[in-house]
C-alpha positions, 0 to 999 in steps of 0.5 A: 400819207399814202391814203390822203394822196390816193384819196386827192389823186381819185377825187382830181380824176372825178372832178376832170371826168365830169368836166371833160363830159360836161364840155363835151356834151356843150361841145355836141349841143354847139355842134348839132345846134349848128348843124341845125342851122346849116341845113335849115338855110339851106333853101333852094330859090329855083321856084322864085326865079320861076315865080318872077319869070311867070309874073313877067309874063302874067303882067303882059297879058293879065296884068290886073292878077298880078298883085296876087302873086306879088301877095303870095311872093311876100308871104313866103319871102317874109317866113323865109325871113323872119322864121325859117331860123325858127326851130318850131313854129305854128303847123298851120304857119307851115300849111299856108306858106305850102298854100302860097306855093302851090298857086305861085306854082300852078302860073306854071301849069295851068289846068292841066296839075291837078293838086290834093291838098287834104288835112285832118285833126288839130292842126293849131295845137301842133308845131313843126320844123319850119321848111319841114312840109314845104321841101316835101311838096316842093321836091314834087314840083322840082322831081316830078310836075316839071319833067311831066309834059302830060297831066301831072298831080300831087297828093298832099295830106296831113293829119294832127292827131295823138301828139303825132304829126303826120305828113305825106306828099305824093305826086306822079312820075315822070316817064323818063325814070333817071329824073326820078331816081334823082329826087331819090338821091336829092339833096334836100330829103337827105339833108332833110332826114339828118335834120329830124335825127338832130331835132328828134333823134335817129328813132323819133320819126319815120321818114319813108320813101316808096318808089313805084313806077307811076309815082314817087311819095314821101312820107314823114311821122313825128312827134307833135 
């Protein structure tokens, strides 16, 4: 009888342990999904306010150009509304979002802003979490160009090959270092790292930040 009771106790313990492990994994997955959606939804709309102001000025000075601006704004808003809730999007869709965003930002800077946009590899074969590239580029404008009264520049490099995606965004550094230090501690880059950890695990990607005297660069390497 003692042996039989012991077997029942062991069986119950094993059953409870397996249930507990399964429940723990489900709870962990739900927590990660909630965190992913939270980071994904933290969209900074400051550039939309700037664009609306630029659109108003443009309607007074060059009304024939307002249609193009409205069209680009529509593309961005549609992306935010429809694509941002997805876990992955086609890489060319994210590139198209960034290209429209850059054109809108150029309204503020005119010819004094230099943007170099390099693309290499067959981007159509790869997917990426939405807003990853956008955040890198937006950070260049927000913490770099917006504080540079001279001739700011931005370099964007996208490469997809051998199952990997390489993203690089570099901007000229404003003379006031305090402003660039804000970028290092910025909430967007911090949330971006946490979001990548949730999706790819801490060892599934590489994120590098280079703070030089005249430039600020962020590089990301992820499995596509």
